[in-house]
C-alpha positions as CSV (number, residue, x, y, z in Angstrom):
1,M,14.3,-3.4,-1.0
2,E,14.6,-1.5,2.4
3,R,12.7,1.0,2.9
4,F,12.9,3.6,6.1
5,V,10.3,6.6,6.5
6,E,9.8,7.7,9.9
7,D,6.1,7.6,11.2
8,H,6.0,11.2,11.2
9,Q,7.2,11.3,7.3
10,K,4.1,9.1,6.4
11,R,1.2,10.0,3.6
12,R,-2.2,9.0,4.7
13,L,-4.1,6.7,1.6
14,T,-8.0,6.8,2.3
15,E,-8.2,7.3,-1.8
16,R,-9.1,4.3,-3.6
17,V,-7.2,5.9,-6.2
18,D,-4.3,6.2,-4.2
19,I,-4.3,2.5,-2.8
20,I,-4.9,1.3,-6.8
21,T,-1.7,3.1,-7.3
22,A,0.3,2.2,-4.6
23,I,-0.7,-1.5,-5.2
24,N,0.0,-1.2,-8.8
25,I,3.4,0.6,-8.2
26,L,4.8,-2.2,-5.5
27,R,3.0,-5.0,-8.2
28,S,5.8,-3.6,-11.1
29,Q,8.4,-3.7,-9.0
30,G,7.4,-7.5,-8.3
31,Y,6.1,-7.6,-4.8
32,Q,3.3,-10.8,-4.3
33,Q,0.3,-10.0,-3.2
34,D,0.9,-11.9,0.1
35,E,4.0,-9.1,0.5
36,L,2.0,-5.9,-0.9
37,I,-0.2,-5.3,2.8
38,G,3.6,-5.2,4.8
39,E,5.5,-3.2,2.3
40,I,2.6,-0.1,1.6
41,T,2.0,0.1,5.3
42,K,6.4,0.8,5.8
43,V,5.6,3.8,3.6
44,F,2.0,5.0,3.8
45,Y,-0.8,5.0,6.4
46,V,-3.7,3.2,5.3
47,D,-7.0,3.1,4.8
48,L,-7.2,-1.2,6.0
49,D,-11.5,-1.2,5.1
50,T,-10.5,0.5,2.1
51,Y,-7.7,-1.8,1.3
52,N,-10.0,-5.2,1.3
53,E,-12.5,-3.9,-0.6
54,I,-9.8,-3.3,-3.3
55,V,-8.2,-6.4,-3.0
56,L,-11.1,-8.9,-2.7
57,A,-12.4,-7.0,-5.6
58,A,-9.1,-7.9,-8.0
């Protein structure tokens, strides 16, 4: 699915719960682990340290 979002429209994901929710939504849409980071950063500004912690813990 192609998403076109202007950079000034992107929401910031810094809270663990928000990042987990975004990951779960993308997984429910059929995205695989290796596709998640690409898709999530198209739509959001993501705290990558927190994202990596969540992915490593899963």
